[in-house]
ModelCIF file with pLDDT and N, C-alpha, C, O atoms, coordinates in Angstrom:
data_MODEL
#
_entry.id   MODEL 
#
_entity.id                         1 
_entity.type                       polymer 
_entity.pdbx_number_of_molecules   1 
#
_entity_poly.entity_id                      1 
_entity_poly.type                           'polypeptide(L)' 
_entity_poly.nstd_linkage                   no 
_entity_poly.nstd_monomer                   no 
_entity_poly.pdbx_seq_one_letter_code       MDKGKGILAALFFVISLFLIIKGQTINNLTGISMMMIGLLGLLIELYLYNKKYV 
_entity_poly.pdbx_seq_one_letter_code_can   MDKGKGILAALFFVISLFLIIKGQTINNLTGISMMMIGLLGLLIELYLYNKKYV 
_entity_poly.pdbx_strand_id                 A 
#
loop_
_entity_poly_seq.entity_id 
_entity_poly_seq.num 
_entity_poly_seq.mon_id 
_entity_poly_seq.hetero 
1 1  MET n 
1 2  ASP n 
1 3  LYS n 
1 4  GLY n 
1 5  LYS n 
1 6  GLY n 
1 7  ILE n 
1 8  LEU n 
1 9  ALA n 
1 10 ALA n 
1 11 LEU n 
1 12 PHE n 
1 13 PHE n 
1 14 VAL n 
1 15 ILE n 
1 16 SER n 
1 17 LEU n 
1 18 PHE n 
1 19 LEU n 
1 20 ILE n 
1 21 ILE n 
1 22 LYS n 
1 23 GLY n 
1 24 GLN n 
1 25 THR n 
1 26 ILE n 
1 27 ASN n 
1 28 ASN n 
1 29 LEU n 
1 30 THR n 
1 31 GLY n 
1 32 ILE n 
1 33 SER n 
1 34 MET n 
1 35 MET n 
1 36 MET n 
1 37 ILE n 
1 38 GLY n 
1 39 LEU n 
1 40 LEU n 
1 41 GLY n 
1 42 LEU n 
1 43 LEU n 
1 44 ILE n 
1 45 GLU n 
1 46 LEU n 
1 47 TYR n 
1 48 LEU n 
1 49 TYR n 
1 50 ASN n 
1 51 LYS n 
1 52 LYS n 
1 53 TYR n 
1 54 VAL n 
#
_struct_asym.id          A 
_struct_asym.entity_id   1 
#
loop_
_ma_qa_metric.id 
_ma_qa_metric.mode 
_ma_qa_metric.name 
_ma_qa_metric.software_group_id 
_ma_qa_metric.type 
1 global pLDDT . pLDDT 
2 local  pLDDT . pLDDT 
#
_ma_qa_metric_global.metric_id      1 
_ma_qa_metric_global.metric_value   93.81 
_ma_qa_metric_global.model_id       1 
_ma_qa_metric_global.ordinal_id     1 
#
loop_
_ma_qa_metric_local.label_asym_id 
_ma_qa_metric_local.label_comp_id 
_ma_qa_metric_local.label_seq_id 
_ma_qa_metric_local.metric_id 
_ma_qa_metric_local.metric_value 
_ma_qa_metric_local.model_id 
_ma_qa_metric_local.ordinal_id 
A MET 1  2 58.00 1 1  
A ASP 2  2 82.00 1 2  
A LYS 3  2 89.00 1 3  
A GLY 4  2 90.00 1 4  
A LYS 5  2 90.00 1 5  
A GLY 6  2 90.00 1 6  
A ILE 7  2 94.00 1 7  
A LEU 8  2 94.00 1 8  
A ALA 9  2 93.00 1 9  
A ALA 10 2 95.00 1 10 
A LEU 11 2 96.00 1 11 
A PHE 12 2 96.00 1 12 
A PHE 13 2 96.00 1 13 
A VAL 14 2 97.00 1 14 
A ILE 15 2 97.00 1 15 
A SER 16 2 97.00 1 16 
A LEU 17 2 97.00 1 17 
A PHE 18 2 97.00 1 18 
A LEU 19 2 97.00 1 19 
A ILE 20 2 97.00 1 20 
A ILE 21 2 97.00 1 21 
A LYS 22 2 97.00 1 22 
A GLY 23 2 96.00 1 23 
A GLN 24 2 95.00 1 24 
A THR 25 2 95.00 1 25 
A ILE 26 2 94.00 1 26 
A ASN 27 2 92.00 1 27 
A ASN 28 2 94.00 1 28 
A LEU 29 2 96.00 1 29 
A THR 30 2 96.00 1 30 
A GLY 31 2 96.00 1 31 
A ILE 32 2 97.00 1 32 
A SER 33 2 97.00 1 33 
A MET 34 2 97.00 1 34 
A MET 35 2 97.00 1 35 
A MET 36 2 97.00 1 36 
A ILE 37 2 97.00 1 37 
A GLY 38 2 97.00 1 38 
A LEU 39 2 97.00 1 39 
A LEU 40 2 97.00 1 40 
A GLY 41 2 96.00 1 41 
A LEU 42 2 97.00 1 42 
A LEU 43 2 97.00 1 43 
A ILE 44 2 96.00 1 44 
A GLU 45 2 95.00 1 45 
A LEU 46 2 95.00 1 46 
A TYR 47 2 96.00 1 47 
A LEU 48 2 92.00 1 48 
A TYR 49 2 91.00 1 49 
A ASN 50 2 94.00 1 50 
A LYS 51 2 92.00 1 51 
A LYS 52 2 88.00 1 52 
A TYR 53 2 89.00 1 53 
A VAL 54 2 85.00 1 54 
#
loop_
_atom_site.group_PDB 
_atom_site.id 
_atom_site.type_symbol 
_atom_site.label_atom_id 
_atom_site.label_alt_id 
_atom_site.label_comp_id 
_atom_site.label_asym_id 
_atom_site.label_entity_id 
_atom_site.label_seq_id 
_atom_site.pdbx_PDB_ins_code 
_atom_site.Cartn_x 
_atom_site.Cartn_y 
_atom_site.Cartn_z 
_atom_site.occupancy 
_atom_site.B_iso_or_equiv 
_atom_site.pdbx_formal_charge 
_atom_site.auth_seq_id 
_atom_site.auth_comp_id 
_atom_site.auth_asym_id 
_atom_site.auth_atom_id 
_atom_site.pdbx_PDB_model_num 
ATOM 1   N N  . MET A 1 1  ? 127.099 106.449 94.204 1.00 58.00 ? 1  MET A N  1 
ATOM 2   C CA . MET A 1 1  ? 125.759 106.216 94.727 1.00 58.00 ? 1  MET A CA 1 
ATOM 3   C C  . MET A 1 1  ? 124.707 106.461 93.657 1.00 58.00 ? 1  MET A C  1 
ATOM 4   O O  . MET A 1 1  ? 123.718 105.732 93.583 1.00 58.00 ? 1  MET A O  1 
ATOM 5   N N  . ASP A 1 2  ? 124.908 107.475 92.833 1.00 82.00 ? 2  ASP A N  1 
ATOM 6   C CA . ASP A 1 2  ? 123.943 107.799 91.782 1.00 82.00 ? 2  ASP A CA 1 
ATOM 7   C C  . ASP A 1 2  ? 123.907 106.713 90.705 1.00 82.00 ? 2  ASP A C  1 
ATOM 8   O O  . ASP A 1 2  ? 122.867 106.459 90.098 1.00 82.00 ? 2  ASP A O  1 
ATOM 9   N N  . LYS A 1 3  ? 125.060 106.076 90.479 1.00 89.00 ? 3  LYS A N  1 
ATOM 10  C CA . LYS A 1 3  ? 125.127 104.999 89.493 1.00 89.00 ? 3  LYS A CA 1 
ATOM 11  C C  . LYS A 1 3  ? 124.286 103.800 89.935 1.00 89.00 ? 3  LYS A C  1 
ATOM 12  O O  . LYS A 1 3  ? 123.656 103.138 89.111 1.00 89.00 ? 3  LYS A O  1 
ATOM 13  N N  . GLY A 1 4  ? 124.282 103.529 91.230 1.00 90.00 ? 4  GLY A N  1 
ATOM 14  C CA . GLY A 1 4  ? 123.482 102.432 91.771 1.00 90.00 ? 4  GLY A CA 1 
ATOM 15  C C  . GLY A 1 4  ? 121.993 102.682 91.616 1.00 90.00 ? 4  GLY A C  1 
ATOM 16  O O  . GLY A 1 4  ? 121.226 101.761 91.337 1.00 90.00 ? 4  GLY A O  1 
ATOM 17  N N  . LYS A 1 5  ? 121.581 103.946 91.801 1.00 90.00 ? 5  LYS A N  1 
ATOM 18  C CA . LYS A 1 5  ? 120.170 104.285 91.613 1.00 90.00 ? 5  LYS A CA 1 
ATOM 19  C C  . LYS A 1 5  ? 119.753 104.107 90.160 1.00 90.00 ? 5  LYS A C  1 
ATOM 20  O O  . LYS A 1 5  ? 118.637 103.671 89.879 1.00 90.00 ? 5  LYS A O  1 
ATOM 21  N N  . GLY A 1 6  ? 120.644 104.442 89.244 1.00 90.00 ? 6  GLY A N  1 
ATOM 22  C CA . GLY A 1 6  ? 120.345 104.281 87.819 1.00 90.00 ? 6  GLY A CA 1 
ATOM 23  C C  . GLY A 1 6  ? 120.192 102.824 87.431 1.00 90.00 ? 6  GLY A C  1 
ATOM 24  O O  . GLY A 1 6  ? 119.288 102.465 86.676 1.00 90.00 ? 6  GLY A O  1 
ATOM 25  N N  . ILE A 1 7  ? 121.067 101.995 87.944 1.00 94.00 ? 7  ILE A N  1 
ATOM 26  C CA . ILE A 1 7  ? 120.982 100.553 87.666 1.00 94.00 ? 7  ILE A CA 1 
ATOM 27  C C  . ILE A 1 7  ? 119.713 99.973  88.268 1.00 94.00 ? 7  ILE A C  1 
ATOM 28  O O  . ILE A 1 7  ? 119.042 99.154  87.640 1.00 94.00 ? 7  ILE A O  1 
ATOM 29  N N  . LEU A 1 8  ? 119.383 100.392 89.477 1.00 94.00 ? 8  LEU A N  1 
ATOM 30  C CA . LEU A 1 8  ? 118.161 99.909  90.129 1.00 94.00 ? 8  LEU A CA 1 
ATOM 31  C C  . LEU A 1 8  ? 116.909 100.361 89.363 1.00 94.00 ? 8  LEU A C  1 
ATOM 32  O O  . LEU A 1 8  ? 115.960 99.591  89.214 1.00 94.00 ? 8  LEU A O  1 
ATOM 33  N N  . ALA A 1 9  ? 116.910 101.603 88.883 1.00 93.00 ? 9  ALA A N  1 
ATOM 34  C CA . ALA A 1 9  ? 115.774 102.110 88.113 1.00 93.00 ? 9  ALA A CA 1 
ATOM 35  C C  . ALA A 1 9  ? 115.634 101.350 86.792 1.00 93.00 ? 9  ALA A C  1 
ATOM 36  O O  . ALA A 1 9  ? 114.519 101.039 86.373 1.00 93.00 ? 9  ALA A O  1 
ATOM 37  N N  . ALA A 1 10 ? 116.752 101.051 86.137 1.00 95.00 ? 10 ALA A N  1 
ATOM 38  C CA . ALA A 1 10 ? 116.707 100.298 84.881 1.00 95.00 ? 10 ALA A CA 1 
ATOM 39  C C  . ALA A 1 10 ? 116.178 98.882  85.113 1.00 95.00 ? 10 ALA A C  1 
ATOM 40  O O  . ALA A 1 10 ? 115.396 98.369  84.312 1.00 95.00 ? 10 ALA A O  1 
ATOM 41  N N  . LEU A 1 11 ? 116.600 98.260  86.198 1.00 96.00 ? 11 LEU A N  1 
ATOM 42  C CA . LEU A 1 11 ? 116.122 96.917  86.528 1.00 96.00 ? 11 LEU A CA 1 
ATOM 43  C C  . LEU A 1 11 ? 114.628 96.929  86.825 1.00 96.00 ? 11 LEU A C  1 
ATOM 44  O O  . LEU A 1 11 ? 113.898 96.042  86.383 1.00 96.00 ? 11 LEU A O  1 
ATOM 45  N N  . PHE A 1 12 ? 114.172 97.932  87.573 1.00 96.00 ? 12 PHE A N  1 
ATOM 46  C CA . PHE A 1 12 ? 112.752 98.088  87.895 1.00 96.00 ? 12 PHE A CA 1 
ATOM 47  C C  . PHE A 1 12 ? 111.932 98.296  86.618 1.00 96.00 ? 12 PHE A C  1 
ATOM 48  O O  . PHE A 1 12 ? 110.826 97.770  86.493 1.00 96.00 ? 12 PHE A O  1 
ATOM 49  N N  . PHE A 1 13 ? 112.481 99.068  85.671 1.00 96.00 ? 13 PHE A N  1 
ATOM 50  C CA . PHE A 1 13 ? 111.821 99.315  84.392 1.00 96.00 ? 13 PHE A CA 1 
ATOM 51  C C  . PHE A 1 13 ? 111.673 98.024  83.587 1.00 96.00 ? 13 PHE A C  1 
ATOM 52  O O  . PHE A 1 13 ? 110.608 97.753  83.032 1.00 96.00 ? 13 PHE A O  1 
ATOM 53  N N  . VAL A 1 14 ? 112.733 97.236  83.526 1.00 97.00 ? 14 VAL A N  1 
ATOM 54  C CA . VAL A 1 14 ? 112.697 95.980  82.766 1.00 97.00 ? 14 VAL A CA 1 
ATOM 55  C C  . VAL A 1 14 ? 111.707 95.004  83.396 1.00 97.00 ? 14 VAL A C  1 
ATOM 56  O O  . VAL A 1 14 ? 110.977 94.322  82.677 1.00 97.00 ? 14 VAL A O  1 
ATOM 57  N N  . ILE A 1 15 ? 111.672 94.928  84.707 1.00 97.00 ? 15 ILE A N  1 
ATOM 58  C CA . ILE A 1 15 ? 110.728 94.033  85.386 1.00 97.00 ? 15 ILE A CA 1 
ATOM 59  C C  . ILE A 1 15 ? 109.291 94.473  85.120 1.00 97.00 ? 15 ILE A C  1 
ATOM 60  O O  . ILE A 1 15 ? 108.417 93.637  84.888 1.00 97.00 ? 15 ILE A O  1 
ATOM 61  N N  . SER A 1 16 ? 109.049 95.772  85.152 1.00 97.00 ? 16 SER A N  1 
ATOM 62  C CA . SER A 1 16 ? 107.699 96.286  84.881 1.00 97.00 ? 16 SER A CA 1 
ATOM 63  C C  . SER A 1 16 ? 107.270 95.967  83.454 1.00 97.00 ? 16 SER A C  1 
ATOM 64  O O  . SER A 1 16 ? 106.140 95.540  83.219 1.00 97.00 ? 16 SER A O  1 
ATOM 65  N N  . LEU A 1 17 ? 108.181 96.175  82.501 1.00 97.00 ? 17 LEU A N  1 
ATOM 66  C CA . LEU A 1 17 ? 107.851 95.841  81.113 1.00 97.00 ? 17 LEU A CA 1 
ATOM 67  C C  . LEU A 1 17 ? 107.591 94.351  80.939 1.00 97.00 ? 17 LEU A C  1 
ATOM 68  O O  . LEU A 1 17 ? 106.684 93.956  80.206 1.00 97.00 ? 17 LEU A O  1 
ATOM 69  N N  . PHE A 1 18 ? 108.391 93.517  81.618 1.00 97.00 ? 18 PHE A N  1 
ATOM 70  C CA . PHE A 1 18 ? 108.181 92.076  81.544 1.00 97.00 ? 18 PHE A CA 1 
ATOM 71  C C  . PHE A 1 18 ? 106.797 91.699  82.055 1.00 97.00 ? 18 PHE A C  1 
ATOM 72  O O  . PHE A 1 18 ? 106.121 90.861  81.459 1.00 97.00 ? 18 PHE A O  1 
ATOM 73  N N  . LEU A 1 19 ? 106.367 92.319  83.166 1.00 97.00 ? 19 LEU A N  1 
ATOM 74  C CA . LEU A 1 19 ? 105.047 92.013  83.710 1.00 97.00 ? 19 LEU A CA 1 
ATOM 75  C C  . LEU A 1 19 ? 103.939 92.406  82.731 1.00 97.00 ? 19 LEU A C  1 
ATOM 76  O O  . LEU A 1 19 ? 102.949 91.688  82.590 1.00 97.00 ? 19 LEU A O  1 
ATOM 77  N N  . ILE A 1 20 ? 104.105 93.533  82.064 1.00 97.00 ? 20 ILE A N  1 
ATOM 78  C CA . ILE A 1 20 ? 103.088 93.969  81.099 1.00 97.00 ? 20 ILE A CA 1 
ATOM 79  C C  . ILE A 1 20 ? 103.034 93.026  79.904 1.00 97.00 ? 20 ILE A C  1 
ATOM 80  O O  . ILE A 1 20 ? 101.952 92.611  79.486 1.00 97.00 ? 20 ILE A O  1 
ATOM 81  N N  . ILE A 1 21 ? 104.183 92.690  79.359 1.00 97.00 ? 21 ILE A N  1 
ATOM 82  C CA . ILE A 1 21 ? 104.214 91.829  78.168 1.00 97.00 ? 21 ILE A CA 1 
ATOM 83  C C  . ILE A 1 21 ? 103.750 90.414  78.503 1.00 97.00 ? 21 ILE A C  1 
ATOM 84  O O  . ILE A 1 21 ? 102.987 89.823  77.738 1.00 97.00 ? 21 ILE A O  1 
ATOM 85  N N  . LYS A 1 22 ? 104.191 89.866  79.623 1.00 97.00 ? 22 LYS A N  1 
ATOM 86  C CA . LYS A 1 22 ? 103.773 88.520  80.016 1.00 97.00 ? 22 LYS A CA 1 
ATOM 87  C C  . LYS A 1 22 ? 102.284 88.483  80.359 1.00 97.00 ? 22 LYS A C  1 
ATOM 88  O O  . LYS A 1 22 ? 101.606 87.491  80.090 1.00 97.00 ? 22 LYS A O  1 
ATOM 89  N N  . GLY A 1 23 ? 101.775 89.566  80.956 1.00 96.00 ? 23 GLY A N  1 
ATOM 90  C CA . GLY A 1 23 ? 100.363 89.620  81.307 1.00 96.00 ? 23 GLY A CA 1 
ATOM 91  C C  . GLY A 1 23 ? 99.454  89.624  80.092 1.00 96.00 ? 23 GLY A C  1 
ATOM 92  O O  . GLY A 1 23 ? 98.308  89.182  80.175 1.00 96.00 ? 23 GLY A O  1 
ATOM 93  N N  . GLN A 1 24 ? 99.949  90.120  78.958 1.00 95.00 ? 24 GLN A N  1 
ATOM 94  C CA . GLN A 1 24 ? 99.139  90.128  77.745 1.00 95.00 ? 24 GLN A CA 1 
ATOM 95  C C  . GLN A 1 24 ? 98.915  88.732  77.181 1.00 95.00 ? 24 GLN A C  1 
ATOM 96  O O  . GLN A 1 24 ? 97.948  88.506  76.454 1.00 95.00 ? 24 GLN A O  1 
ATOM 97  N N  . THR A 1 25 ? 99.796  87.800  77.506 1.00 95.00 ? 25 THR A N  1 
ATOM 98  C CA . THR A 1 25 ? 99.662  86.441  76.978 1.00 95.00 ? 25 THR A CA 1 
ATOM 99  C C  . THR A 1 25 ? 98.729  85.577  77.823 1.00 95.00 ? 25 THR A C  1 
ATOM 100 O O  . THR A 1 25 ? 98.336  84.493  77.391 1.00 95.00 ? 25 THR A O  1 
ATOM 101 N N  . ILE A 1 26 ? 98.369  86.039  79.019 1.00 94.00 ? 26 ILE A N  1 
ATOM 102 C CA . ILE A 1 26 ? 97.494  85.282  79.916 1.00 94.00 ? 26 ILE A CA 1 
ATOM 103 C C  . ILE A 1 26 ? 96.101  85.884  79.834 1.00 94.00 ? 26 ILE A C  1 
ATOM 104 O O  . ILE A 1 26 ? 95.932  87.091  80.008 1.00 94.00 ? 26 ILE A O  1 
ATOM 105 N N  . ASN A 1 27 ? 95.103  85.047  79.569 1.00 92.00 ? 27 ASN A N  1 
ATOM 106 C CA . ASN A 1 27 ? 93.749  85.527  79.294 1.00 92.00 ? 27 ASN A CA 1 
ATOM 107 C C  . ASN A 1 27 ? 92.788  85.342  80.462 1.00 92.00 ? 27 ASN A C  1 
ATOM 108 O O  . ASN A 1 27 ? 91.681  84.835  80.283 1.00 92.00 ? 27 ASN A O  1 
ATOM 109 N N  . ASN A 1 28 ? 93.195  85.740  81.623 1.00 94.00 ? 28 ASN A N  1 
ATOM 110 C CA . ASN A 1 28 ? 92.272  85.699  82.767 1.00 94.00 ? 28 ASN A CA 1 
ATOM 111 C C  . ASN A 1 28 ? 92.649  86.806  83.744 1.00 94.00 ? 28 ASN A C  1 
ATOM 112 O O  . ASN A 1 28 ? 93.416  87.706  83.400 1.00 94.00 ? 28 ASN A O  1 
ATOM 113 N N  . LEU A 1 29 ? 92.123  86.744  84.936 1.00 96.00 ? 29 LEU A N  1 
ATOM 114 C CA . LEU A 1 29 ? 92.348  87.789  85.937 1.00 96.00 ? 29 LEU A CA 1 
ATOM 115 C C  . LEU A 1 29 ? 93.821  87.908  86.326 1.00 96.00 ? 29 LEU A C  1 
ATOM 116 O O  . LEU A 1 29 ? 94.286  88.994  86.672 1.00 96.00 ? 29 LEU A O  1 
ATOM 117 N N  . THR A 1 30 ? 94.541  86.815  86.271 1.00 96.00 ? 30 THR A N  1 
ATOM 118 C CA . THR A 1 30 ? 95.969  86.848  86.602 1.00 96.00 ? 30 THR A CA 1 
ATOM 119 C C  . THR A 1 30 ? 96.734  87.725  85.614 1.00 96.00 ? 30 THR A C  1 
ATOM 120 O O  . THR A 1 30 ? 97.607  88.495  86.014 1.00 96.00 ? 30 THR A O  1 
ATOM 121 N N  . GLY A 1 31 ? 96.414  87.614  84.338 1.00 96.00 ? 31 GLY A N  1 
ATOM 122 C CA . GLY A 1 31 ? 97.080  88.429  83.325 1.00 96.00 ? 31 GLY A CA 1 
ATOM 123 C C  . GLY A 1 31 ? 96.794  89.906  83.499 1.00 96.00 ? 31 GLY A C  1 
ATOM 124 O O  . GLY A 1 31 ? 97.693  90.739  83.383 1.00 96.00 ? 31 GLY A O  1 
ATOM 125 N N  . ILE A 1 32 ? 95.552  90.226  83.777 1.00 97.00 ? 32 ILE A N  1 
ATOM 126 C CA . ILE A 1 32 ? 95.190  91.631  83.992 1.00 97.00 ? 32 ILE A CA 1 
ATOM 127 C C  . ILE A 1 32 ? 95.886  92.165  85.241 1.00 97.00 ? 32 ILE A C  1 
ATOM 128 O O  . ILE A 1 32 ? 96.342  93.309  85.252 1.00 97.00 ? 32 ILE A O  1 
ATOM 129 N N  . SER A 1 33 ? 95.971  91.360  86.278 1.00 97.00 ? 33 SER A N  1 
ATOM 130 C CA . SER A 1 33 ? 96.651  91.784  87.500 1.00 97.00 ? 33 SER A CA 1 
ATOM 131 C C  . SER A 1 33 ? 98.140  92.030  87.246 1.00 97.00 ? 33 SER A C  1 
ATOM 132 O O  . SER A 1 33 ? 98.703  93.002  87.748 1.00 97.00 ? 33 SER A O  1 
ATOM 133 N N  . MET A 1 34 ? 98.775  91.154  86.470 1.00 97.00 ? 34 MET A N  1 
ATOM 134 C CA . MET A 1 34 ? 100.180 91.341  86.142 1.00 97.00 ? 34 MET A CA 1 
ATOM 135 C C  . MET A 1 34 ? 100.392 92.626  85.354 1.00 97.00 ? 34 MET A C  1 
ATOM 136 O O  . MET A 1 34 ? 101.352 93.359  85.596 1.00 97.00 ? 34 MET A O  1 
ATOM 137 N N  . MET A 1 35 ? 99.498  92.897  84.413 1.00 97.00 ? 35 MET A N  1 
ATOM 138 C CA . MET A 1 35 ? 99.629  94.117  83.615 1.00 97.00 ? 35 MET A CA 1 
ATOM 139 C C  . MET A 1 35 ? 99.421  95.356  84.469 1.00 97.00 ? 35 MET A C  1 
ATOM 140 O O  . MET A 1 35 ? 100.116 96.354  84.278 1.00 97.00 ? 35 MET A O  1 
ATOM 141 N N  . MET A 1 36 ? 98.483  95.318  85.403 1.00 97.00 ? 36 MET A N  1 
ATOM 142 C CA . MET A 1 36 ? 98.245  96.473  86.274 1.00 97.00 ? 36 MET A CA 1 
ATOM 143 C C  . MET A 1 36 ? 99.424  96.722  87.212 1.00 97.00 ? 36 MET A C  1 
ATOM 144 O O  . MET A 1 36 ? 99.776  97.873  87.469 1.00 97.00 ? 36 MET A O  1 
ATOM 145 N N  . ILE A 1 37 ? 100.033 95.661  87.721 1.00 97.00 ? 37 ILE A N  1 
ATOM 146 C CA . ILE A 1 37 ? 101.219 95.821  88.577 1.00 97.00 ? 37 ILE A CA 1 
ATOM 147 C C  . ILE A 1 37 ? 102.370 96.410  87.763 1.00 97.00 ? 37 ILE A C  1 
ATOM 148 O O  . ILE A 1 37 ? 103.091 97.281  88.248 1.00 97.00 ? 37 ILE A O  1 
ATOM 149 N N  . GLY A 1 38 ? 102.543 95.941  86.533 1.00 97.00 ? 38 GLY A N  1 
ATOM 150 C CA . GLY A 1 38 ? 103.575 96.495  85.664 1.00 97.00 ? 38 GLY A CA 1 
ATOM 151 C C  . GLY A 1 38 ? 103.327 97.955  85.342 1.00 97.00 ? 38 GLY A C  1 
ATOM 152 O O  . GLY A 1 38 ? 104.260 98.758  85.332 1.00 97.00 ? 38 GLY A O  1 
ATOM 153 N N  . LEU A 1 39 ? 102.075 98.305  85.077 1.00 97.00 ? 39 LEU A N  1 
ATOM 154 C CA . LEU A 1 39 ? 101.728 99.699  84.800 1.00 97.00 ? 39 LEU A CA 1 
ATOM 155 C C  . LEU A 1 39 ? 101.969 100.566 86.024 1.00 97.00 ? 39 LEU A C  1 
ATOM 156 O O  . LEU A 1 39 ? 102.486 101.677 85.907 1.00 97.00 ? 39 LEU A O  1 
ATOM 157 N N  . LEU A 1 40 ? 101.603 100.073 87.186 1.00 97.00 ? 40 LEU A N  1 
ATOM 158 C CA . LEU A 1 40 ? 101.850 100.806 88.424 1.00 97.00 ? 40 LEU A CA 1 
ATOM 159 C C  . LEU A 1 40 ? 103.355 101.020 88.623 1.00 97.00 ? 40 LEU A C  1 
ATOM 160 O O  . LEU A 1 40 ? 103.778 102.091 89.058 1.00 97.00 ? 40 LEU A O  1 
ATOM 161 N N  . GLY A 1 41 ? 104.147 100.020 88.310 1.00 96.00 ? 41 GLY A N  1 
ATOM 162 C CA . GLY A 1 41 ? 105.600 100.157 88.420 1.00 96.00 ? 41 GLY A CA 1 
ATOM 163 C C  . GLY A 1 41 ? 106.142 101.230 87.499 1.00 96.00 ? 41 GLY A C  1 
ATOM 164 O O  . GLY A 1 41 ? 106.995 102.020 87.904 1.00 96.00 ? 41 GLY A O  1 
ATOM 165 N N  . LEU A 1 42 ? 105.659 101.272 86.261 1.00 97.00 ? 42 LEU A N  1 
ATOM 166 C CA . LEU A 1 42 ? 106.100 102.305 85.324 1.00 97.00 ? 42 LEU A CA 1 
ATOM 167 C C  . LEU A 1 42 ? 105.677 103.696 85.776 1.00 97.00 ? 42 LEU A C  1 
ATOM 168 O O  . LEU A 1 42 ? 106.443 104.651 85.649 1.00 97.00 ? 42 LEU A O  1 
ATOM 169 N N  . LEU A 1 43 ? 104.466 103.813 86.302 1.00 97.00 ? 43 LEU A N  1 
ATOM 170 C CA . LEU A 1 43 ? 103.998 105.113 86.774 1.00 97.00 ? 43 LEU A CA 1 
ATOM 171 C C  . LEU A 1 43 ? 104.779 105.586 87.998 1.00 97.00 ? 43 LEU A C  1 
ATOM 172 O O  . LEU A 1 43 ? 105.057 106.779 88.127 1.00 97.00 ? 43 LEU A O  1 
ATOM 173 N N  . ILE A 1 44 ? 105.130 104.682 88.885 1.00 96.00 ? 44 ILE A N  1 
ATOM 174 C CA . ILE A 1 44 ? 105.933 105.049 90.056 1.00 96.00 ? 44 ILE A CA 1 
ATOM 175 C C  . ILE A 1 44 ? 107.314 105.518 89.608 1.00 96.00 ? 44 ILE A C  1 
ATOM 176 O O  . ILE A 1 44 ? 107.831 106.513 90.115 1.00 96.00 ? 44 ILE A O  1 
ATOM 177 N N  . GLU A 1 45 ? 107.901 104.807 88.669 1.00 95.00 ? 45 GLU A N  1 
ATOM 178 C CA . GLU A 1 45 ? 109.221 105.207 88.189 1.00 95.00 ? 45 GLU A CA 1 
ATOM 179 C C  . GLU A 1 45 ? 109.172 106.559 87.481 1.00 95.00 ? 45 GLU A C  1 
ATOM 180 O O  . GLU A 1 45 ? 110.084 107.371 87.633 1.00 95.00 ? 45 GLU A O  1 
ATOM 181 N N  . LEU A 1 46 ? 108.126 106.800 86.719 1.00 95.00 ? 46 LEU A N  1 
ATOM 182 C CA . LEU A 1 46 ? 107.962 108.088 86.056 1.00 95.00 ? 46 LEU A CA 1 
ATOM 183 C C  . LEU A 1 46 ? 107.786 109.207 87.080 1.00 95.00 ? 46 LEU A C  1 
ATOM 184 O O  . LEU A 1 46 ? 108.335 110.296 86.912 1.00 95.00 ? 46 LEU A O  1 
ATOM 185 N N  . TYR A 1 47 ? 107.024 108.943 88.135 1.00 96.00 ? 47 TYR A N  1 
ATOM 186 C CA . TYR A 1 47 ? 106.839 109.927 89.202 1.00 96.00 ? 47 TYR A CA 1 
ATOM 187 C C  . TYR A 1 47 ? 108.163 110.246 89.895 1.00 96.00 ? 47 TYR A C  1 
ATOM 188 O O  . TYR A 1 47 ? 108.490 111.411 90.119 1.00 96.00 ? 47 TYR A O  1 
ATOM 189 N N  . LEU A 1 48 ? 108.915 109.207 90.230 1.00 92.00 ? 48 LEU A N  1 
ATOM 190 C CA . LEU A 1 48 ? 110.193 109.422 90.918 1.00 92.00 ? 48 LEU A CA 1 
ATOM 191 C C  . LEU A 1 48 ? 111.179 110.196 90.047 1.00 92.00 ? 48 LEU A C  1 
ATOM 192 O O  . LEU A 1 48 ? 111.955 111.003 90.557 1.00 92.00 ? 48 LEU A O  1 
ATOM 193 N N  . TYR A 1 49 ? 111.153 109.958 88.755 1.00 91.00 ? 49 TYR A N  1 
ATOM 194 C CA . TYR A 1 49 ? 112.052 110.678 87.849 1.00 91.00 ? 49 TYR A CA 1 
ATOM 195 C C  . TYR A 1 49 ? 111.665 112.151 87.744 1.00 91.00 ? 49 TYR A C  1 
ATOM 196 O O  . TYR A 1 49 ? 112.534 113.022 87.750 1.00 91.00 ? 49 TYR A O  1 
ATOM 197 N N  . ASN A 1 50 ? 110.373 112.432 87.649 1.00 94.00 ? 50 ASN A N  1 
ATOM 198 C CA . ASN A 1 50 ? 109.915 113.797 87.444 1.00 94.00 ? 50 ASN A CA 1 
ATOM 199 C C  . ASN A 1 50 ? 109.768 114.599 88.740 1.00 94.00 ? 50 ASN A C  1 
ATOM 200 O O  . ASN A 1 50 ? 109.566 115.813 88.688 1.00 94.00 ? 50 ASN A O  1 
ATOM 201 N N  . LYS A 1 51 ? 109.865 113.947 89.893 1.00 92.00 ? 51 LYS A N  1 
ATOM 202 C CA . LYS A 1 51 ? 109.681 114.613 91.174 1.00 92.00 ? 51 LYS A CA 1 
ATOM 203 C C  . LYS A 1 51 ? 110.708 115.731 91.373 1.00 92.00 ? 51 LYS A C  1 
ATOM 204 O O  . LYS A 1 51 ? 110.398 116.746 91.996 1.00 92.00 ? 51 LYS A O  1 
ATOM 205 N N  . LYS A 1 52 ? 111.904 115.559 90.861 1.00 88.00 ? 52 LYS A N  1 
ATOM 206 C CA . LYS A 1 52 ? 112.937 116.566 91.078 1.00 88.00 ? 52 LYS A CA 1 
ATOM 207 C C  . LYS A 1 52 ? 112.738 117.813 90.209 1.00 88.00 ? 52 LYS A C  1 
ATOM 208 O O  . LYS A 1 52 ? 113.386 118.832 90.448 1.00 88.00 ? 52 LYS A O  1 
ATOM 209 N N  . TYR A 1 53 ? 111.864 117.753 89.216 1.00 89.00 ? 53 TYR A N  1 
ATOM 210 C CA . TYR A 1 53 ? 111.641 118.894 88.332 1.00 89.00 ? 53 TYR A CA 1 
ATOM 211 C C  . TYR A 1 53 ? 110.409 119.709 88.698 1.00 89.00 ? 53 TYR A C  1 
ATOM 212 O O  . TYR A 1 53 ? 110.158 120.753 88.095 1.00 89.00 ? 53 TYR A O  1 
ATOM 213 N N  . VAL A 1 54 ? 109.649 119.255 89.665 1.00 85.00 ? 54 VAL A N  1 
ATOM 214 C CA . VAL A 1 54 ? 108.421 119.968 90.039 1.00 85.00 ? 54 VAL A CA 1 
ATOM 215 C C  . VAL A 1 54 ? 108.682 120.899 91.196 1.00 85.00 ? 54 VAL A C  1 
ATOM 216 O O  . VAL A 1 54 ? 107.768 121.585 91.654 1.00 85.00 ? 54 VAL A O  1 
#
């Protein structure tokens, strides 16, 4: 079960990075929105990882 969570977290991380990188190539509100969604995804993943240590 823990292995599945790791794979899911890695996939979520890659998707978030893709949104940030792809959003940088678009020069309008859509690009900024994609980057913000990607940033939110990274922050959520960071929160979930660190939640067990607090």
